[in-house]
C-alpha positions in Angstrom: 27.1 -2.8 91.5 24.0 -4.5 91.2 22.7 -2.5 88.6 25.7 -3.4 86.8 25.2 -7.1 87.0 21.7 -7.0 86.1 22.7 -5.0 82.6 25.8 -7.0 81.9 24.8 -10.4 83.1 23.1 -13.5 81.6 20.6 -12.8 78.6 16.7 -12.7 79.8 14.1 -15.4 78.6 13.0 -12.5 76.2 16.4 -11.8 74.5 16.9 -16.0 74.2 13.7 -16.0 72.2 14.5 -13.4 69.7 17.1 -14.9 67.0 20.5 -12.4 66.4 20.6 -10.6 63.5 23.1 -11.7 60.7 25.8 -8.8 59.9 24.7 -7.3 56.5 21.2 -7.5 57.0 18.6 -4.9 58.0 17.8 -4.3 61.5 14.6 -5.6 63.0 11.5 -3.0 62.5 10.6 -1.5 65.6 7.3 0.1 64.4 4.7 -2.2 63.4 2.4 0.3 62.0 2.3 0.2 57.9 1.4 4.0 58.1 2.1 6.9 60.5 -0.8 7.8 63.0 -1.2 11.2 65.2 -0.2 9.4 68.3 3.2 8.3 66.8 4.4 11.7 65.5 2.2 11.7 62.3 0.3 14.6 61.4 -2.8 14.8 63.2 -6.2 13.3 62.3 -6.8 12.5 58.4 -5.6 15.7 57.0 -2.7 13.8 55.9 -4.9 11.8 53.5 -7.1 14.9 52.4 -6.6 15.5 48.7 -5.0 18.8 47.4 -7.7 20.5 45.3 -5.5 21.8 42.9 -3.5 18.5 42.2 -6.9 16.6 42.2 -8.2 19.0 39.6 -5.2 18.5 37.1 -5.5 14.6 37.7 -9.1 14.6 37.0 -8.8 16.5 33.6 -5.6 14.3 32.9 -7.7 11.1 33.5 -10.8 12.6 31.7 -8.2 13.3 28.7 -7.3 9.6 28.4 -10.7 8.7 28.7 -11.8 11.0 25.8 -9.1 9.6 23.9 -10.3 6.1 24.7 -13.6 7.1 23.4 -12.2 8.6 20.1 -10.0 5.4 19.4 -13.1 3.3 19.9 -15.2 5.3 17.2 -12.1 5.0 15.0 -11.9 1.4 15.3 -15.5 1.0 14.1 -15.0 3.5 11.3 -12.1 1.6 10.0 -13.7 -1.6 10.3 -16.8 -0.5 8.6 -15.7 1.8 5.9 -12.1 0.3 5.5 -12.4 -3.6 5.2 -9.2 -5.8 4.7 -10.8 -7.9 2.1 -8.1 -9.3 -0.4 -8.9 -8.7 -3.9 -6.9 -8.3 -7.3 -4.9 -5.5 -6.0 -5.9 -5.2 -2.5 -3.1 -6.7 -0.6 -1.7 -3.3 0.6 -5.1 -2.1 1.2 -5.6 -5.1 3.8 -2.2 -4.5 5.4 -2.9 -1.0 5.9 -6.4 -1.9 7.5 -4.9 -4.3 9.8 -2.4 -1.6 10.8 -5.2 0.7 11.5 -7.4 -1.6 13.6 -4.1 -2.6 15.5 -3.4 1.0 16.2 -7.0 1.9 17.3 -7.2 -0.9 19.6 -3.8 -0.2 21.1 -4.9 3.4 22.0 -8.3 2.0 23.2 -6.8 -0.4 26.1 -3.8 2.1 26.7 -5.8 5.2 27.2 -8.1 3.3 29.4 -5.1 1.9 31.4 -3.5 5.3 32.0 -6.9 6.9 32.9 -7.6 4.3 35.5 -4.2 4.6 37.1 -4.5 8.3 37.3 -7.9 8.0 39.0 -6.8 5.3 41.5 -3.1 7.0 42.1 -4.3 10.3 42.5 -8.0 10.7 43.1 -8.7 8.1 45.5 -8.3 8.6 49.5 -7.1 6.0 51.9 -7.3 5.5 55.2 -5.1 4.2 58.3 -4.1 0.5 58.1 -2.3 -1.0 61.2 -1.1 -4.8 61.0 -0.2 -6.0 64.2 3.0 -8.2 63.9 4.1 -10.8 66.5 7.6 -12.3 66.9 8.2 -14.9 64.6 10.6 -17.4 66.5 9.2 -20.0 68.8 9.6 -20.1 72.3 12.5 -21.7 73.6 10.4 -24.7 75.2 8.9 -25.4 72.3 12.2 -25.4 70.2 13.7 -28.0 72.7 10.4 -30.3 72.4 10.6 -30.3 68.7 14.1 -31.2 68.9 13.8 -34.1 71.5 10.5 -35.5 69.4 12.5 -34.9 66.2 15.7 -37.0 67.5 13.4 -39.7 69.1 11.7 -40.4 65.7 15.1 -40.4 64.1 16.1 -43.0 66.5 12.9 -45.1 66.4 12.9 -45.2 62.5 16.4 -47.1 62.6 17.6 -44.6 59.6 20.8 -43.9 61.3 21.1 -47.4 63.0 20.7 -49.2 60.1 23.1 -48.1 57.1 21.8 -51.1 54.5 18.1 -50.0 54.8 18.9 -46.8 54.2 21.2 -47.2 51.3 18.6 -49.8 49.6 16.0 -46.7 50.1 18.4 -44.4 48.4 18.8 -47.1 45.4 15.2 -47.8 45.4 14.7 -44.1 44.5 17.4 -43.6 42.1 15.1 -44.5 39.1 12.5 -42.3 39.7 14.8 -39.4 38.4 14.8 -41.6 35.2 11.4 -41.7 34.7 11.1 -38.5 33.2 13.6 -38.9 30.7 11.9 -42.4 29.6 8.7 -40.3 29.3 10.3 -38.0 27.1 11.8 -40.5 24.7 8.3 -42.1 24.2 7.4 -39.0 22.4 9.2 -40.4 19.4 12.6 -40.8 17.8 14.4 -37.9 17.3 14.2 -36.3 13.5 17.9 -36.0 13.3 18.6 -34.7 9.8 15.1 -35.9 8.1 13.7 -32.3 8.7 16.5 -30.6 6.3 16.3 -33.0 3.2 13.3 -34.5 0.8 13.4 -37.2 -1.7 14.0 -34.6 -4.5 17.6 -35.4 -6.1 19.1 -34.5 -9.2 17.3 -35.9 -12.2 14.0 -36.9 -10.4 11.0 -36.0 -12.5 8.0 -34.0 -11.5 5.1 -35.5 -12.1 1.3 -34.7 -11.7 -0.3 -35.2 -8.1 -3.0 -38.0 -8.4 -2.3 -39.0 -11.6 1.5 -39.8 -11.9 1.9 -38.1 -15.3 5.2 -36.8 -15.7 5.4 -33.1 -17.4 7.1 -31.6 -20.4 7.5 -27.7 -20.5 5.0 -27.6 -23.5 2.3 -29.3 -21.4 2.5 -26.5 -19.0 2.7 -23.8 -21.4 -0.5 -21.6 -20.1 0.7 -18.4 -18.4 -0.8 -17.9 -15.0 -1.3 -21.8 -14.5 -0.2 -23.7 -11.3 -0.3 -27.5 -10.5 0.6 -29.7 -7.5 3.8 -32.1 -8.6 5.3 -34.7 -6.7 8.6 -36.5 -7.2 8.8 -39.7 -9.3 10.8 -42.0 -6.9 12.3 -44.8 -8.9 12.5 -48.4 -7.2 15.9 -48.9 -5.1 16.9 -50.2 -1.9 15.1 -47.2 -0.1 12.0 -47.7 -2.0 11.6 -51.0 -3.1 8.1 -50.7 -4.5 8.5 -47.6 -5.9 6.4 -45.9 -3.7 7.6 -43.2 -1.1 6.1 -43.0 2.1 3.0 -40.4 2.7 5.3 -38.5 5.1 8.1 -38.3 2.2 5.2 -37.1 -0.2 4.1 -34.6 2.0 7.2 -33.0 2.9 8.3 -33.0 -1.1 4.9 -31.7 -2.4 5.9 -28.7 -4.9 3.4 -26.3 -6.8 4.7 -25.4 -10.2 3.7 -22.1 -11.8 3.9 -20.7 -14.9 5.0 -17.0 -14.7 6.0 -14.0 -17.4 9.8 -15.1 -17.6 10.8 -11.2 -18.3 9.1 -10.3 -14.8 10.9 -12.9 -12.5 12.9 -11.3 -10.2 16.1 -13.8 -10.6 18.5 -13.9 -7.3 22.1 -14.6 -7.8 22.9 -18.4 -8.0 19.5 -19.0 -9.2 19.5 -18.3 -12.9 19.1 -21.8 -13.9 16.3 -22.8 -11.5 13.6 -22.1 -13.9 12.4 -23.3 -17.5 11.2 -20.6 -19.6 9.2 -18.8 -16.8 8.1 -22.2 -14.9 9.2 -22.0 -11.5 8.4 -24.6 -8.4 8.1 -24.1 -4.6 7.5 -25.8 -1.7 3.6 -26.0 -1.0 4.5 -26.2 2.6 3.9 -22.8 4.3 6.8 -21.7 6.5 4.4 -20.6 9.1 2.7 -23.7 10.4 2.6 -26.1 7.5 -0.6 -25.5 5.8 -0.9 -26.1 2.3 0.0 -22.8 0.1 -1.8 -23.5 -3.0 -4.0 -20.9 -3.8 -2.6 -18.6 -6.7 -3.8 -15.3 -7.8 -3.0 -14.7 -11.4 -3.2 -11.0 -11.7 -0.6 -10.2 -8.9 1.5 -13.6 -9.2 1.0 -13.9 -5.2 0.7 -17.6 -3.5 -1.5 -17.3 -0.5 -1.8 -19.5 2.4 -5.6 -20.1 3.1 -4.8 -21.0 7.1 -3.4 -17.7 8.4 -3.2 -15.5 5.3 0.5 -15.4 4.6 1.2 -14.1 1.0 4.1 -14.7 -1.0 5.5 -13.2 -4.3 5.9 -15.8 -6.9 8.0 -13.2 -9.1 10.4 -12.7 -6.2 11.8 -15.8 -4.8 8.3 -16.6 -2.9 9.3 -13.3 -1.0 6.9 -12.9 2.3 4.7 -9.9 1.5 2.0 -10.4 4.4 1.1 -12.7 7.0 2.9 -14.4 10.0 5.2 -16.6 8.0 9.1 -15.7 8.6 10.7 -16.9 5.6 9.9 -17.6 2.0 8.8 -20.4 0.5 11.7 -23.0 -0.6 12.5 -22.7 -4.2 13.1 -26.2 -5.8 15.7 -26.0 -8.5 14.2 -27.5 -12.0 15.4 -28.3 -15.4 14.8 -30.6 -18.2 16.1 -33.9 -19.1 17.4 -35.6 -22.3 13.6 -36.5 -23.1 12.4 -33.2 -22.5 10.7 -33.6 -18.9 10.9 -31.6 -16.5 13.3 -32.7 -13.4 14.8 -31.6 -10.3 18.4 -30.6 -10.7 19.2 -31.1 -6.8 16.7 -31.0 -3.3 15.7 -27.9 -1.9 18.6 -25.8 -0.6 17.0 -25.3 2.6 14.7 -27.4 4.8 11.1 -26.9 3.8 8.1 -26.5 6.2 7.8 -24.3 9.5 11.3 -23.0 10.8 12.6 -24.8 13.5 15.4 -23.6 16.3 18.2 -25.7 14.6 17.4 -25.1 11.1 20.4 -23.5 10.6 21.3 -20.9 7.6 20.1 -22.0 4.0 22.5 -23.2 1.7 24.2 -20.4 -0.8 
């Protein structure tokens, strides 16, 4: 009878200190050894850590294979870099592209082969020794928990936080503005652009004038094939520009490169049949990658090049990207001729100029 009372009676002090397991959670670990040992039913001695000679030999050969592959890829990288340079000349756009592909592939194989070889070495050829980690009960003794609760409640009473609601509420009120401070700091970054990134000062009838001289252009003034010139809009005096001068930001966003290309070689897209004047075409000068001036022009290939990151655009094919990190073509400005024979814009750009932004939206048709 006494044995029964001892078994099913009040829990012992050790049981009270041990937290009860919640239903659905894994049981408490009884074995504190990270790896089995001979004393606890594992294989005897260190035999379990000895390598299988056959498997070790195979792993050694596999690692050596990937290290050899890394060596060959390194030699290939040197060869590609030395004898296959990526210089861009008259007809070397494709050569530069293939050179970059070859160098990138060789470098990828170098890092991949080295990583795989080292992984095989560590996983299959390096032995490990037995590790035992001592673990202790995480719960504090019942006495310590009682003392903590006592001190916590005494501190709460002494602070007056529970007895003085006015003090508590005024403290919460004083802390509330702290949550608004990040919003104020973010607002200080500047006003939101709203729709300003989607439009420029170009509009129907705006004349194209030479940047620096302010001289308006006629098609006859720009009839040399292969020519390129930077133009800006001639902004008349109105309520938005009482002095007749747009701001520097407006000019920078509206700057255009005017190019004279063979009209019979133009690949005119549907809906853009009247966007050029006898082979004279206009594209935004702002690169669609990070906004550098795309003002280098190769007359033989009719390629527009951005010098910052080598984005290359085909002037004959609506400034389509043919090389580099730019994600979209340079926006084309529709142009025509007014009654006096001067080159004018027939509308604003049909899509935002400059680098793409996340809410840019689709270009207009």
